[in-house]
N, C-alpha and C positions, 0 to 999 in steps of 0.2 A: 487246358491255358493253366501253364503253373501258379503257385504262388506268389511268383515274386509279379508276374504280369496280372494278375488280379487285384492285388495291393495298388501298384501304380496305375489300373483303371480306376478304382474309386476313389483316389487321391486326383488324377486326372476330373473325375466327375466335379470331387469337393471343388478343386478350384477353380471351377468352370464360370460357376455362377459368379453375378457378381456379390461381395462380399458387402452387408450390412457398413454403413457408414460411423465411423465412430465421430463422437464430439467429446473430448476433455475438458470436464469443469474444473477451475481451479478456487475454491475461496480464498477471499483476501478479506481478511477480517479483522478488525484492529487498529491503534496507532500506529505509522509508519513512523521505525528509529533503532537504533541498536536497544539489544533489552538485556537483561541479565537470565541465566536459568530459569527463572520462576514469570519472567515478565511473558506476556502474549502479543507481544506486538511484532513487525513486519520489518524485516530484513532483508536485504538478498544474501544473506549467507544462511538464513533458516531456508529460502522461498528457492535457492537454486535448485536442491533435488529436485523438488516438485515442479518447478518449469520442466527441467529435463524430463522427468516421467510423463509430463502431459502432453510437450512434442514427442514424446517416442512412443506415442501409440501404433501398432499396423490399423493401416486402413484409416488414416486419423482425418477426417476434412474438415475439424478446426479446433481450435481451444477459445473454450465461453468463460472469461475471467467474471466472479461475484463479488463485486466491490463494496464492502460493507465499513467504510473509513474515514474517519475526522481530519486526517492527515497527520502532520508531522513532520520528519527531517527530509529538507530537500535535497540531500544529498543522497540518503538511502531511496527517494523517490524516483529519482534522476536513475539511478545504479539497477532498480528492479525494472523499470520501465525501458531502458536501454536492453536488457537483458530478453526482454521478449519481443523487444522489433529484432532481434540478431539471429533469437531463432526462426521468428517468423521466417525471418529470411531466407534464411539457411533450410528450414524444412519448405520453405515456399504452401504455410497455412495460412487461412483468413484468423484474424482475433476479434475474437466479440468480448466486451465489455456488456454490463449487465448489473446497475448502481443500484441496491438494494435502499437501506434506511437513508444512510449518507456516502455521498463523493465527493467531498471537499475538499478544498486545498490539495493536499499532496494526494487524496483519494482521487481526486479528479486529474491529478498528473498521472494516475495509473491508470485511469479510463481514457487519456488520450494515447496510450500506448496500444489500443484495438484501432481495428477498422472502422468497427462500427461501437459505437455509442448506444444502449438502452438506457430507461431508469424507468423507475414507476410515476404515476401522475402527482404522487405526493413525497418521492422521495426528495433530499437536499441536496441542491448541486451548485458545486462552483467554487466560490470563497479563493479565487484567482488574485492571490497577495501574501504578502511577508508580514509575519506580527514576533515583537519580540513581548515580554512582561516581566513584572517584579514588582518589587516592593522595598519602601525603603524605612530602617530606621534608626536613623539619624536621631529626632525628634525624641525617641524612646530610650535611647541608651543617654539620652541629656537627662532628662529627667529619671531616671533610675541610679543614677550617678556612676556608669560604666565609660570606663575610658578605653578608647579603640587604639589597639597599637598594630601599626602594619607598615613594614618594612618589604620595599622591592627594589630587584635591579634591574632599571627599566621603566621609565616616564609613566609606561602605558600599563603597566602589566596588570594596576589595578584598579581598570579601568570598569566603570560601573559598579562598583562595591555598593553592596546594598547597605553595609555600613558608613558609609561616608556620602558627603553632598554631592549633588549633581554635577558635572562640569559640562560647559556647553560645548567643548571641544572632543569630549565622547561622544556624547550623542551625537553630533554631525558625524563623528565615525562610524555610528549604529547606525545613520541612516541613511549612509553613501551602502555600507555594507549591504541593507536592506535592500535598496535599490538595484544593486548588484543580481540578487538572489531574485528579485521582483521579476528585471529585464529577461533571466536565464528560463522564469517560468511562460512568463508570454510567449519566448521565442519558442516554444515547444508546443502552445497551445495557437501558435499563428501555425508553425507547420504541418502539425497534424490535423486541423481541424482548418485545412487550406480552404478556401472557396464555401464554405458553410457557415463562417459567421454572418450573424445576419446585425445585429446592433452596434453602434458604435466601441471602441477600444476603451475609450473613458468609464463608461458603463460595464463592460465585460470584464474590465481589469481591476476595477476599484476593490475589491476584495470583499462583494455583495454576495451573497448564494441566495438560490432561487429554490422554489419547485419543480419537479419534473417536468410539468407542465409547462410552466417559464423556459425552465432551461432548452424544452423543443423551439418555443418561440424565439428565443436568441441564436438558435442553431450548436450550442455548445452539446445538444447531444443529435442524435439522428433520429430516434422514434420512442415510442412508448410501450414498453414491454418486458415479460418475463424472458428468464432463459430458457424452460421447455415448450411454450407455444412459438416461442420466436426459432428456435432453433428447427424442432418438427418441423413449422412451415417451410423453413428454408431447406433444410437438409431429405425430407420424407417422414413418414411414419417407421421407415423402419429403422430409423439415427439410434446408434447405440449412445446412453450416456455412462461418460465412466470419472467417476470424482476423484480428484486427487487430495490426497489428504497427509497430514504431515505423519511419519511413521511413529507409533508410539513404542514404547518398552512391551516387552510380552506378556512379562508378569506384573498388571497393573497395579497388583494389592501393593508389591511392596516397593512401590515409585518413592516414598517417603526414604524408605531404607536403601536404596541404589542413589539419593541423591546425596544424603549424608554419607555414605559412601561416598562420591564422589570429590566431595567437597575437601573428607579427610584429606582423599590423593591430594588432590591438588593444594592442600593447606591452608583453605581459605575458611572463613568463619562463617556456619550455619546462619547464626546469628545476624552478621553483617549481611546475607544474603538475602534473607527474609526483611529486612529492614530497608534495603536496596528493594526489594519485590513492592512493597508498601508503599513507598516512595515512588513506585512508577505505579502502581494502582492510584492513586492521589494523580498526580499528573494526567494518567490518561481519562477518569473522572473529568477532570475540568477541560482536556479537549472534546469530549463525547456534549458533555454540559451546553457548550457553544449553540448547540444547535438543538436545544431541549429535548435531549436523549438520554 
């Protein structure tokens, strides 16, 4: 037997046996929305390469989304979920979602991109609604003797300005916008959970959130469970897990210097970027705190 024939025989034997199934595990942690360089949020731009890698493994049996998010941008939630469904259909691969601490609002929207949703009994699930919050400083300006000067072109340009009195027409406009966004969210849930929702829509779409155990009763999830035991039970003990993480810089010790250099080249201010990061951190903490986290 020649060397070439021997190698061919070995390769044939290697590929004769059925390869172990691969399940790609994609962690999805954080507030959903566009973020700066220092932000830790979720958006399609950041997740797109990770989704491509997750659906690109050879011998792929499924993709598991491990979700820990209090929500955020409805646009980014829709974009990410839409891309997951596109890849799942293109590759003909089932998608599982596993809600950990919280899968609420946009976090639940992401979970609905999966074919099966699981949660821990104590997970926070739901919050199918839309919220807009802010502060009014009109009285404070008056007490401090500060004059508000605001000039616009367009009578709605300064709508809901926190330093001006609220107008009923502005509130009406905001409510109409919220209803549109809420309807989009509800349609997504109806489509992805068709035939599974148990309670009436008035309860399910009220914006309330529940424990994982109660979410199972309501039909918002399919079962209770965590990623490893569920996937092993589904695909067997030989299944291999491949966690997909965001690629980091090779020299982590010089990350700060690299960031400084990037900002210098782009003409941005390091101080302004840190300020934006601080604001994002405060907003993120506010989102988590709504669910006691």
